[in-house]
TIDO-394668 format. One line per 3 residues: number of its first residue (from 1); their letters; for each residue x, y, z of N, C-alpha, C, O. Coordinates in steps of 0.2 Angstrom, whole numbers. Layout:
REM TIDO-394668
NUM = A = X Y Z X Y Z X Y Z X Y Z | ... .
END
This chain:
REM TIDO-394668
1 = MAK = 4 -6 0 0 0 0 4 6 0 3 11 -4 | 9 6 5 14 12 5 18 13 -1 19 18 -4 | 20 7 -4 24 7 -10 20 10 -16 22 13 -20 .
4 = GRR = 13 8 -16 9 11 -21 8 18 -21 8 22 -26 | 7 21 -14 7 28 -13 13 32 -16 13 37 -19 | 19 29 -14 25 32 -16 26 32 -24 28 37 -27 .
7 = KGR = 24 27 -27 24 26 -34 19 31 -37 21 35 -42 | 14 32 -34 9 37 -36 12 44 -36 11 48 -40 | 15 46 -30 18 52 -29 23 54 -34 24 59 -37 .
10 = WHM = 27 48 -36 33 49 -40 30 51 -47 33 55 -51 | 25 47 -49 22 49 -56 19 56 -56 19 59 -61 | 16 58 -51 13 65 -50 19 70 -51 18 75 -54 .
13 = EVS = 25 69 -48 30 73 -48 33 73 -55 35 79 -57 | 34 67 -58 36 67 -65 32 71 -70 34 75 -74 | 25 70 -69 20 74 -73 21 81 -72 20 85 -77 .
16 = RNR = 22 83 -65 22 90 -64 28 94 -67 28 99 -70 | 34 90 -66 40 92 -69 40 93 -77 42 98 -80 | 36 88 -80 36 88 -87 31 94 -89 33 97 -94 .
19 = TKG = 26 95 -86 22 101 -87 25 107 -87 25 112 -91 | 29 108 -81 33 114 -80 38 115 -86 39 121 -88 | 42 110 -88 47 110 -93 44 112 -100 46 116 -103 .
22 = LAV = 37 110 -101 34 112 -107 32 119 -107 33 122 -112 | 30 121 -101 28 128 -100 34 133 -102 34 138 -105 | 40 131 -99 46 135 -100 48 135 -107 50 140 -110 .
25 = NRK = 48 129 -110 50 129 -117 45 133 -122 48 136 -126 | 39 133 -120 34 137 -124 35 144 -123 35 148 -128 | 37 146 -117 39 153 -116 45 155 -120 45 161 -122 .
28 = RVL = 50 151 -120 56 152 -123 55 153 -131 58 157 -134 | 51 148 -133 49 149 -141 45 155 -142 47 158 -147 | 41 157 -138 37 164 -139 42 170 -139 41 174 -143 .
31 = EGA = 46 170 -134 51 175 -133 56 175 -139 57 181 -142 | 58 170 -141 62 169 -147 59 172 -154 62 176 -157 | 52 170 -154 48 172 -160 47 180 -160 48 183 -165 .
34 = FFL = 46 182 -154 45 189 -153 51 193 -155 51 198 -158 | 57 191 -152 63 194 -154 65 194 -161 67 199 -164 | 64 188 -165 65 188 -172 60 193 -176 62 196 -180 .
37 = AVM = 54 193 -173 49 198 -177 51 205 -176 51 209 -181 | 53 207 -170 56 214 -169 62 215 -173 63 221 -175 | 67 210 -173 73 211 -177 71 212 -184 74 217 -187 .
40 = ALS = 67 208 -187 65 209 -194 62 216 -195 64 219 -200 | 58 218 -191 55 224 -192 60 230 -191 60 235 -195 | 64 229 -187 70 234 -186 74 235 -192 76 240 -195 .
43 = FYT = 76 229 -195 80 228 -201 77 232 -207 80 235 -211 | 70 230 -207 66 233 -213 66 241 -212 67 244 -217 | 65 243 -206 65 250 -205 71 254 -207 71 259 -210 .
46 = IFH = 77 251 -205 84 254 -206 87 253 -213 91 257 -215 | 84 248 -216 87 246 -223 83 248 -229 85 249 -234 | 76 249 -227 71 251 -233 73 257 -236 73 262 -232 .
49 = GQD = 73 258 -242 74 264 -246 81 267 -246 82 272 -248 | 86 263 -243 93 266 -243 97 264 -249 95 259 -252 | 101 268 -251 106 267 -257 111 263 -255 116 266 -252 .
52 = MGR = 111 256 -255 116 252 -252 123 253 -256 128 252 -253 | 123 254 -262 129 256 -266 133 261 -263 139 261 -262 | 129 267 -261 132 273 -258 135 271 -251 140 273 -249 .
55 = IRH = 131 267 -247 132 265 -241 139 261 -241 143 262 -236 | 139 256 -245 145 252 -246 151 256 -247 157 255 -244 | 150 261 -251 156 266 -253 158 269 -247 164 270 -246 .
58 = ALG = 154 272 -243 155 275 -236 159 271 -231 163 273 -228 | 156 265 -231 159 260 -226 166 258 -228 170 257 -224 | 168 258 -235 174 257 -237 179 262 -234 185 261 -234 .
61 = RLS = 177 268 -232 181 273 -230 183 273 -222 187 276 -219 | 179 268 -219 180 267 -212 187 264 -210 189 259 -213 | 191 267 -206 197 264 -204 197 257 -201 193 256 -196 .
64 = PLS = 201 252 -204 201 246 -200 203 246 -193 200 242 -189 | 207 250 -192 210 251 -185 204 253 -180 203 250 -174 | 200 258 -182 194 260 -178 189 255 -177 186 254 -172 .
67 = LCA = 188 251 -183 184 245 -182 186 240 -177 182 238 -173 | 192 238 -177 195 234 -172 194 237 -165 193 233 -161 | 196 243 -164 196 246 -158 188 246 -155 187 245 -149 .
70 = ATA = 184 248 -160 177 248 -158 174 241 -155 171 240 -151 | 177 236 -159 175 229 -158 178 227 -151 174 224 -147 | 184 229 -150 187 227 -143 184 231 -137 183 228 -132 .
73 = VAI = 181 237 -138 178 240 -133 171 237 -132 169 236 -126 | 167 235 -137 161 231 -136 162 225 -132 158 223 -127 | 167 221 -133 169 215 -130 171 217 -122 169 213 -118 .
76 = FFV = 175 222 -121 176 224 -115 170 226 -111 170 224 -105 | 165 229 -114 159 231 -110 156 226 -107 154 226 -101 | 155 220 -111 152 214 -108 156 211 -103 154 209 -97 .
79 = SAE = 163 210 -105 168 207 -100 168 210 -93 170 207 -88 | 168 217 -94 169 221 -87 164 219 -82 166 219 -76 | 158 217 -84 153 214 -79 155 208 -76 155 207 -70 .
82 = GIM = 158 203 -80 161 197 -77 167 199 -72 168 195 -67 | 171 204 -74 176 205 -69 174 208 -62 176 206 -57 | 168 212 -63 165 214 -56 162 208 -52 162 208 -46 .
85 = IFY = 159 204 -56 156 198 -53 161 194 -49 160 192 -43 | 167 193 -53 172 189 -50 175 193 -44 177 190 -38 | 176 199 -44 179 203 -39 174 203 -32 177 202 -27 .
88 = LLR = 168 203 -33 163 203 -28 162 196 -25 162 195 -19 | 162 191 -30 161 184 -28 167 182 -24 166 178 -19 | 173 184 -26 179 182 -22 178 184 -15 181 181 -10 .
91 = SLN = 175 190 -14 175 192 -7 170 188 -2 170 188 4 | 166 184 -6 161 180 -2 163 173 -3 159 168 -2 | 170 172 -5 173 165 -5 169 161 -11 168 155 -10 .
94 = GRS = 167 164 -16 164 160 -22 169 156 -25 175 157 -24 | 166 151 -29 171 146 -32 172 147 -39 177 143 -42 | 169 152 -42 170 153 -50 177 156 -51 179 161 -48 .
97 = SLG = 180 154 -57 186 158 -59 184 164 -63 178 165 -64 | 189 168 -65 188 174 -68 184 173 -75 180 176 -78 | 187 167 -78 184 165 -85 177 163 -84 173 165 -89 .
100 = RCI = 175 160 -79 168 158 -78 164 164 -77 158 164 -79 | 166 169 -73 162 175 -72 161 179 -78 156 182 -79 | 166 179 -82 165 183 -89 160 179 -93 156 182 -97 .
103 = CYS = 160 172 -92 155 168 -96 148 170 -93 144 171 -98 | 147 171 -87 141 173 -84 139 179 -87 133 180 -89 | 143 184 -88 142 190 -91 139 190 -98 134 193 -100 .
106 = FIG = 142 186 -102 140 185 -109 133 181 -109 129 183 -113 | 132 177 -104 126 173 -104 120 178 -102 115 178 -105 | 122 182 -97 117 188 -95 115 192 -101 109 194 -102 .
109 = FFY = 120 194 -105 119 199 -111 115 195 -116 110 199 -118 | 116 189 -117 112 186 -122 104 185 -120 100 187 -124 | 103 183 -114 96 182 -112 93 189 -111 87 189 -112 .
112 = SGI = 96 194 -109 94 200 -108 92 203 -115 87 207 -115 | 96 202 -120 95 205 -126 89 202 -130 86 205 -134 | 87 196 -128 82 192 -132 75 192 -128 70 190 -131 .
115 = TPS = 75 195 -122 69 195 -118 67 202 -117 71 207 -116 | 60 203 -117 57 210 -115 60 213 -109 60 209 -104 | 62 219 -109 64 223 -103 70 219 -100 72 220 -94 .
118 = ATG = 74 215 -103 80 212 -101 79 208 -95 83 208 -90 | 73 204 -95 71 201 -88 74 194 -88 74 191 -83 | 77 191 -94 80 184 -94 87 183 -92 89 178 -91 .
121 = GQP = 91 189 -91 98 188 -90 100 186 -83 103 181 -83 | 97 189 -78 100 187 -71 98 180 -69 102 177 -66 | 91 178 -70 90 171 -69 94 166 -72 96 161 -68 .
124 = MQL = 96 167 -78 101 162 -81 108 162 -78 111 157 -77 | 110 168 -76 116 169 -73 116 165 -66 121 162 -64 | 111 166 -62 110 163 -56 110 155 -57 113 152 -53 .
127 = YYM = 107 153 -62 106 146 -63 113 143 -64 115 138 -61 | 117 146 -69 124 143 -70 129 144 -64 134 140 -63 | 128 150 -61 132 151 -55 131 145 -49 136 143 -46 .
130 = SKD = 125 144 -49 123 138 -44 126 131 -46 128 127 -42 | 126 130 -53 128 124 -56 136 124 -55 139 118 -54 | 139 129 -54 147 129 -53 148 129 -45 154 129 -44 .
133 = GNR = 143 128 -41 145 127 -34 144 133 -30 146 133 -24 | 142 139 -33 141 145 -29 135 144 -25 130 142 -28 | 134 147 -19 128 147 -15 123 152 -18 126 157 -20 .
136 = LSE = 117 150 -19 112 155 -22 112 161 -18 111 167 -21 | 112 161 -12 112 168 -8 117 172 -10 116 178 -11 | 124 170 -10 129 174 -12 129 176 -19 131 182 -20 .
139 = SSV = 127 172 -23 126 174 -30 121 179 -31 122 184 -35 | 116 179 -28 110 184 -28 113 191 -26 111 196 -29 | 116 191 -20 119 197 -18 124 200 -23 124 206 -24 .
142 = VLM = 128 196 -26 133 199 -30 129 202 -36 131 208 -38 | 125 198 -39 121 201 -45 117 207 -44 116 211 -48 | 114 207 -38 110 212 -36 114 219 -35 112 224 -37 .
145 = TVA = 120 218 -32 124 223 -31 127 226 -37 127 232 -38 | 129 222 -42 131 224 -49 125 228 -52 126 233 -56 | 119 225 -52 113 228 -55 112 235 -53 110 239 -56 .
148 = LLY = 112 235 -46 110 241 -43 115 247 -45 113 252 -46 | 122 245 -44 127 250 -46 126 252 -53 128 258 -55 | 125 247 -58 124 249 -65 118 254 -66 119 259 -70 .
151 = KLV = 113 253 -63 107 258 -64 109 264 -60 107 270 -63 | 112 264 -55 114 270 -51 119 275 -55 118 281 -56 | 124 271 -58 128 275 -62 125 278 -68 126 284 -70 .
154 = LVV = 120 274 -71 116 277 -77 112 283 -75 112 288 -79 | 109 283 -69 105 288 -67 109 294 -65 107 300 -67 | 115 293 -62 119 299 -61 122 302 -67 122 308 -68 .
157 = IGI = 123 298 -72 125 301 -79 120 305 -82 121 310 -85 | 114 302 -82 108 305 -85 106 312 -81 105 317 -85 | 106 312 -75 105 318 -71 110 323 -72 108 329 -73 .
160 = GTL = 116 321 -72 122 326 -74 121 329 -80 122 335 -81 | 119 325 -85 118 327 -92 113 332 -93 113 338 -96 | 107 331 -89 101 335 -89 102 342 -86 100 347 -88 .
163 = VFW = 106 342 -80 107 348 -77 113 352 -80 111 358 -81 | 118 349 -82 124 353 -84 124 354 -92 128 358 -94 | 120 350 -95 120 351 -103 113 351 -106 112 348 -111 .
166 = HRP = 109 354 -102 102 354 -104 100 357 -110 97 354 -114 | 103 363 -112 101 366 -118 103 363 -124 99 361 -129 | 110 361 -125 112 357 -130 108 350 -131 107 348 -136 .
169 = LRG = 107 347 -125 104 340 -125 97 341 -128 95 337 -133 | 93 346 -126 86 347 -129 87 349 -136 82 347 -140 | 92 352 -139 92 354 -146 94 348 -150 91 347 -155 .
172 = YLE = 98 343 -148 100 337 -151 94 332 -151 92 329 -157 | 91 331 -146 85 326 -145 79 328 -148 75 324 -151 | 77 335 -148 71 338 -151 65 334 -148 63 334 -142 .
175 = EYF = 61 330 -153 55 327 -151 56 321 -147 52 318 -144 | 63 318 -146 64 313 -142 66 315 -135 68 311 -130 | 66 321 -133 68 324 -127 63 321 -121 65 319 -116 .
178 = PLF = 56 321 -123 52 318 -118 53 311 -116 52 308 -111 | 55 307 -122 57 300 -121 63 299 -116 64 295 -112 | 68 304 -117 74 304 -113 72 305 -105 74 302 -101 .
181 = LLG = 67 310 -104 65 311 -97 61 305 -95 62 304 -89 | 57 302 -99 54 296 -96 59 290 -94 58 287 -89 | 63 289 -99 68 284 -97 72 286 -91 73 281 -87 .
184 = LAL = 74 292 -90 78 294 -84 73 293 -78 76 291 -72 | 67 295 -78 62 295 -73 61 287 -71 61 286 -65 | 61 283 -76 59 276 -74 66 273 -71 65 269 -66 .
187 = NTL = 71 274 -73 78 272 -70 78 275 -63 81 271 -59 | 77 281 -62 77 284 -56 72 281 -51 74 280 -45 | 66 280 -53 61 276 -49 63 269 -47 62 267 -41 .
190 = LVA = 66 266 -52 69 259 -50 74 259 -45 74 255 -40 | 79 264 -46 84 264 -41 81 266 -34 83 264 -29 | 76 271 -34 73 273 -28 70 267 -24 70 266 -18 .
193 = ILL = 66 263 -28 63 257 -25 68 252 -22 67 250 -17 | 73 251 -26 78 246 -23 81 249 -17 83 245 -12 | 83 255 -17 85 258 -10 80 258 -5 82 257 1 .
196 = AVM = 74 259 -7 69 259 -2 68 251 1 67 250 7 | 69 247 -3 69 240 -1 74 238 4 73 234 8 | 80 241 2 86 240 7 85 244 13 87 241 19 .
199 = LAP = 82 250 13 82 254 20 75 253 24 76 253 30 | 70 251 20 64 250 24 60 244 21 55 244 18 | 63 238 22 60 232 19 53 230 21 49 228 17 .
202 = ETM = 51 231 28 45 229 30 39 233 27 34 231 25 | 41 240 26 36 245 23 35 243 16 30 243 13 | 41 241 12 40 240 5 36 233 4 33 232 -1 .
205 = KRI = 37 228 9 33 222 8 26 224 8 22 221 4 | 24 228 13 17 230 14 14 234 7 9 233 5 | 19 238 5 17 242 -1 16 238 -7 11 238 -11 .
208 = LSG = 21 233 -8 21 229 -14 15 224 -14 12 222 -19 | 13 222 -8 8 217 -7 1 221 -8 -3 218 -11 | 1 227 -6 -5 231 -7 -6 232 -14 -12 232 -17 .
211 = IGN = -1 234 -18 -1 235 -25 -3 229 -29 -8 229 -33 | -1 223 -26 -3 216 -29 -10 215 -28 -13 213 -33 | -13 216 -22 -20 215 -21 -24 220 -25 -29 218 -27 .
214 = LLV = -22 226 -26 -26 231 -30 -26 229 -37 -31 229 -40 | -20 226 -40 -20 224 -47 -25 218 -48 -28 217 -53 | -25 213 -43 -29 207 -43 -36 210 -43 -41 207 -46 .
217 = GMR = -38 215 -38 -45 217 -38 -47 220 -45 -53 220 -46 | -42 223 -48 -44 226 -55 -44 221 -60 -45 223 -66 | -42 215 -59 -42 209 -63 -36 210 -69 -36 208 -74 .
220 = ILK = -31 214 -67 -25 215 -71 -20 209 -70 -17 206 -74 | -20 207 -63 -16 201 -61 -21 195 -59 -26 197 -56 | -19 189 -60 -23 183 -57 -21 182 -50 -15 184 -48 .
223 = RSD = -25 180 -46 -24 178 -39 -19 173 -38 -19 168 -42 | -14 174 -34 -9 169 -33 -7 168 -26 -6 173 -22 | -6 162 -24 -4 160 -17 3 161 -16 5 161 -10 .
226 = TRQ = 7 161 -21 14 161 -20 17 168 -21 23 169 -20 | 13 173 -24 16 180 -25 18 183 -19 24 186 -19 | 15 182 -13 17 185 -7 24 182 -5 29 186 -3 .
229 = GKI = 25 176 -6 32 173 -4 37 175 -9 43 176 -7 | 36 176 -15 40 179 -20 43 186 -18 48 188 -19 | 38 190 -16 39 197 -14 44 197 -8 49 201 -8 .
232 = GQF = 42 192 -3 47 192 3 54 190 1 59 192 3 | 54 185 -4 61 182 -6 65 188 -9 71 189 -8 | 61 192 -14 65 197 -17 67 202 -12 73 204 -13 .
235 = IDG = 63 204 -8 66 209 -3 71 207 2 76 210 3 | 70 200 4 75 197 8 82 197 5 87 198 8 | 82 196 -2 88 195 -6 92 202 -6 98 202 -6 .
238 = YQG = 88 207 -7 91 214 -6 93 216 1 98 220 1 | 90 213 6 93 214 12 100 211 13 104 214 16 | 101 205 10 108 203 9 113 207 6 118 208 8 .
241 = AVR = 110 211 0 114 215 -3 116 221 1 122 224 1 | 111 223 6 113 229 10 118 227 15 123 231 16 | 118 221 18 123 219 23 130 219 19 135 221 22 .
244 = FLL = 130 217 13 136 216 9 139 223 8 145 224 9 | 135 228 6 137 235 4 140 238 10 145 241 10 | 137 237 16 139 240 22 146 237 25 150 240 28 .
247 = QHK = 147 230 23 153 227 26 159 228 21 164 227 23 | 157 230 15 163 230 10 162 237 6 162 237 0 | 162 242 10 162 249 7 167 250 2 166 253 -4 .
250 = GKV = 173 248 3 179 250 -1 178 246 -8 179 249 -13 | 176 239 -7 175 235 -13 170 238 -18 170 238 -24 | 164 240 -14 159 243 -18 160 249 -21 158 250 -27 .
253 = FMV = 164 253 -18 167 260 -21 171 258 -28 170 262 -33 | 175 253 -27 179 251 -33 175 249 -39 176 250 -44 | 170 245 -37 165 242 -42 161 248 -45 160 248 -51 .
256 = CLF = 159 253 -41 156 259 -44 160 262 -49 157 264 -54 | 166 264 -47 171 267 -52 172 263 -58 172 266 -64 | 172 256 -57 173 252 -63 167 252 -68 167 251 -74 .
259 = TFV = 161 252 -64 155 252 -68 154 259 -72 152 259 -78 | 157 264 -69 157 271 -73 161 270 -79 160 272 -85 | 167 267 -79 172 265 -84 168 261 -89 169 262 -95 .
262 = QRA = 165 256 -87 161 251 -91 156 255 -95 156 254 -102 | 152 259 -92 147 263 -96 150 268 -101 148 268 -106 | 155 271 -99 159 276 -103 161 272 -109 162 275 -115 .
265 = SVF = 164 266 -109 167 263 -114 162 262 -120 164 263 -126 | 156 260 -119 151 259 -124 149 266 -127 146 266 -133 | 149 271 -123 148 278 -126 153 280 -130 152 283 -136 .
268 = VLT = 159 279 -129 165 281 -133 166 277 -139 169 279 -144 | 163 271 -139 163 267 -146 160 271 -151 163 271 -157 | 155 275 -150 152 279 -156 157 284 -158 158 286 -164 .
271 = WII = 161 287 -153 166 292 -155 172 289 -159 174 292 -164 | 173 283 -158 178 279 -161 176 278 -169 180 279 -173 | 170 277 -170 167 276 -177 167 283 -180 169 283 -186 .
274 = YRG = 166 288 -176 166 295 -179 173 297 -182 173 299 -187 | 178 295 -178 184 297 -180 187 292 -185 191 294 -189 | 184 286 -185 186 281 -190 184 283 -197 187 281 -202 .
277 = FSL = 179 287 -198 177 290 -204 180 296 -206 179 300 -211 | 185 298 -202 189 304 -203 185 310 -202 186 315 -206 | 180 310 -198 175 316 -197 178 320 -192 181 318 -187 .
280 = EGK = 176 327 -192 179 332 -187 173 337 -186 168 337 -190 | 174 340 -180 169 346 -179 165 344 -172 163 349 -169 | 165 338 -170 161 337 -164 166 333 -159 170 329 -161 .
283 = DAL = 167 336 -153 171 333 -148 169 326 -145 163 325 -146 | 173 323 -142 172 316 -139 166 317 -134 162 312 -134 | 166 322 -130 161 322 -124 154 323 -127 150 320 -125 .
286 = TIM = 154 327 -132 147 328 -135 144 322 -138 138 320 -137 | 148 318 -142 146 312 -145 144 306 -139 139 303 -140 | 148 306 -134 147 302 -128 141 303 -125 137 299 -123 .
289 = LLQ = 140 310 -123 133 312 -120 127 310 -124 122 308 -121 | 128 311 -131 122 310 -135 121 302 -135 115 300 -135 | 126 298 -135 125 291 -135 122 289 -128 118 284 -128 .
292 = ASV = 124 292 -123 122 290 -116 114 292 -116 110 288 -113 | 112 298 -119 105 300 -119 101 295 -123 95 293 -120 | 103 292 -128 100 287 -132 99 281 -127 93 278 -127 .
295 = YIA = 104 278 -124 104 273 -120 99 274 -114 95 269 -113 | 99 279 -111 95 281 -105 87 281 -108 83 279 -104 | 86 284 -114 79 284 -116 76 278 -117 70 277 -116 .
298 = VDM = 80 273 -120 77 266 -122 78 261 -117 76 255 -118 | 82 262 -112 84 257 -107 79 253 -104 79 247 -103 | 73 256 -102 68 253 -99 62 251 -103 57 248 -100 .
301 = LPV = 63 251 -110 57 250 -114 56 242 -114 61 238 -115 | 50 240 -115 49 232 -115 49 229 -121 45 226 -124 | 55 231 -125 57 228 -131 63 224 -131 68 227 -129 .
304 = PGA = 64 218 -133 70 215 -133 76 219 -136 76 220 -142 | 81 220 -132 87 224 -135 85 231 -137 89 234 -140 | 79 234 -135 77 240 -137 78 241 -145 79 246 -147 .
307 = QGI = 76 236 -148 77 236 -156 72 240 -159 66 241 -156 | 73 243 -164 69 248 -168 69 255 -165 71 259 -169 | 67 256 -159 67 263 -156 74 265 -156 75 271 -157 .
310 = TEV = 79 261 -154 86 263 -154 88 266 -160 92 271 -161 | 87 262 -166 89 264 -172 86 270 -175 89 275 -177 | 79 271 -173 76 277 -176 78 283 -172 79 288 -175 .
313 = MYR = 79 282 -165 81 288 -161 88 290 -163 90 296 -164 | 93 285 -165 100 286 -167 100 291 -173 103 296 -174 | 95 289 -178 95 293 -184 93 300 -183 96 305 -186 .
316 = SVF = 89 301 -178 87 308 -177 92 312 -173 94 318 -175 | 95 309 -168 99 312 -163 106 314 -167 109 319 -166 | 109 309 -170 115 309 -173 115 312 -181 120 312 -184 .
319 = GSV = 109 315 -183 109 317 -189 113 323 -191 116 324 -197 | 115 327 -186 119 333 -187 126 331 -185 131 336 -185 | 128 325 -183 134 323 -181 138 319 -186 143 321 -189 .
322 = FTG = 135 314 -189 137 310 -194 134 313 -201 129 311 -203 | 137 318 -203 134 322 -209 135 319 -215 139 314 -216 | 130 321 -220 131 318 -227 129 311 -227 124 309 -225 .
325 = EYL = 133 307 -231 132 300 -232 134 295 -226 134 289 -227 | 137 298 -221 139 294 -215 134 292 -210 136 288 -206 | 128 295 -210 124 294 -204 122 286 -204 123 283 -199 .
328 = MPS = 119 284 -210 117 277 -210 123 272 -209 122 267 -205 | 128 273 -212 134 268 -211 136 268 -204 138 263 -201 | 136 274 -201 138 274 -194 133 270 -189 135 267 -184 .
331 = LYV = 127 271 -191 122 267 -187 123 260 -188 123 256 -183 | 124 257 -194 125 250 -195 131 248 -192 131 242 -189 | 136 251 -192 143 249 -188 142 249 -181 143 245 -177 .
334 = TRG = 140 255 -178 139 256 -171 134 251 -168 136 247 -163 | 128 251 -170 123 246 -168 125 239 -169 124 235 -165 | 128 238 -175 130 231 -177 135 228 -172 135 222 -170 .
337 = INF = 140 232 -170 145 230 -166 143 230 -158 143 224 -155 | 139 235 -156 138 235 -149 132 231 -147 130 230 -141 | 128 229 -151 122 224 -150 122 218 -153 123 212 -150 .
340 = YFV = 122 218 -160 121 212 -164 127 207 -164 127 201 -163 | 133 210 -165 139 207 -165 140 203 -158 142 198 -157 | 139 207 -153 140 205 -146 135 200 -144 136 195 -141 .
343 = LLV = 129 200 -147 124 195 -146 126 189 -149 125 183 -146 | 129 189 -155 131 183 -158 137 180 -154 137 173 -153 | 142 184 -152 147 181 -147 144 178 -141 146 173 -139 .
346 = SLA = 139 181 -138 136 179 -132 132 172 -134 132 167 -130 | 129 171 -140 126 165 -141 131 160 -142 129 154 -140 | 137 161 -145 142 156 -145 144 154 -138 146 148 -137 .
349 = VVA = 145 159 -134 147 157 -127 141 153 -123 143 148 -120 | 135 155 -124 129 151 -121 130 144 -124 129 139 -120 | 131 143 -130 131 136 -133 137 132 -130 136 126 -128 .
352 = ANH = 143 135 -130 149 132 -127 148 130 -120 150 125 -118 | 145 135 -116 144 134 -109 139 128 -108 140 124 -103 | 134 127 -112 129 122 -112 133 115 -113 131 111 -109 .
355 = LYV = 137 115 -118 141 109 -119 145 107 -113 146 102 -111 | 149 113 -110 153 112 -105 150 109 -99 152 104 -95 | 144 112 -97 140 109 -91 138 102 -92 138 98 -87 .
358 = RRR = 135 101 -98 133 94 -99 139 89 -99 138 83 -96 | 145 91 -102 151 86 -101 153 85 -94 155 80 -92 | 153 91 -90 155 90 -83 150 86 -79 152 82 -75 .
361 = ARN = 144 86 -81 139 82 -77 140 75 -79 139 71 -75 | 141 73 -85 143 66 -87 149 64 -84 149 58 -81 | 154 68 -83 160 66 -80 159 64 -73 162 60 -70 .
364 = ELY = 155 69 -69 154 68 -62 149 62 -61 151 58 -56 | 145 60 -66 141 54 -65 145 48 -66 144 43 -62 | 150 48 -71 154 43 -72 159 41 -66 160 36 -64 .
367 = TTR = 161 47 -63 166 46 -57 162 43 -51 164 39 -48 | 155 45 -50 151 43 -45 150 35 -46 150 31 -41 | 149 33 -52 147 26 -53 153 22 -52 153 16 -50 .
370 = SF = 159 25 -54 166 21 -53 167 19 -46 170 14 -45 | 165 24 -41 166 22 -34 160 18 -32 160 16 -26 .
END
């Protein structure tokens, strides 16, 4: 009788796992289809009606050295996050090497790039960090700290640009200036919420629970028995980040400075392409601030990789920077390197990492059976 109940529970567990796996696969297929649809629409928008012969001629004038430098900067931008993960994880006695931490960074970039609002990156990073023997609590604290400082630096850059460069910024952005303000406001709100979670966790639990109940009452969300627990886990995770920040102020300060360098690197990439076309008249700071404004404006939009809107906004904002025939070639090179090229590299890393994890699991199983 007991054996029959155990067998029944086993079958129920297998069925539940199979159903959960199908739901995850269905979600990934839908996300992939949405990403490809957005990419196809973006490509159609930026290539339709263009004189490709003229563009190829302009691209031929791009300095190969500048192209290599821009590519190196794009790779550095993603790798820098892995360096910060390694630096913080080592403070918590993490087990991953620098190479594995850089691998986590590319995994995060890939899944963030193909999911709306970049929601898929951090969960996949946590998954592989735990596979490598890092404790989930420590991995969560490290990733939360990196994410918070990333957003904080972006907000500081945005506010500084708005305050000290307001008139030129408004002139360059024109009709996209409200979108910049919206992006800056959303990023600032997110940072404020995360800080509130850190400083007043119980109050934020009540507020988030109240918002959840309100949305259920308005039939925007479905009623869920697990939502309250997830809110608690989210806030408790950031409490761990608070303790880490307070205990490692020096390390956090260094990561904050390095995050600023990381952010600046992707902004300077556009200036490298500008000089690669042998253009003059705009200084590096102007081009970097304009690129930063584009990033801030589209950062929180619920579109995979902010595709479409980034390209359209670039054409408007940089129209007076890349003059003549160089505007569209600069868009193709800049966006192609800092997003699509890095996405392909990240896909290769994801595939190689998947094979590495499977091979390691087989070796561990073989070793276990041998004993």
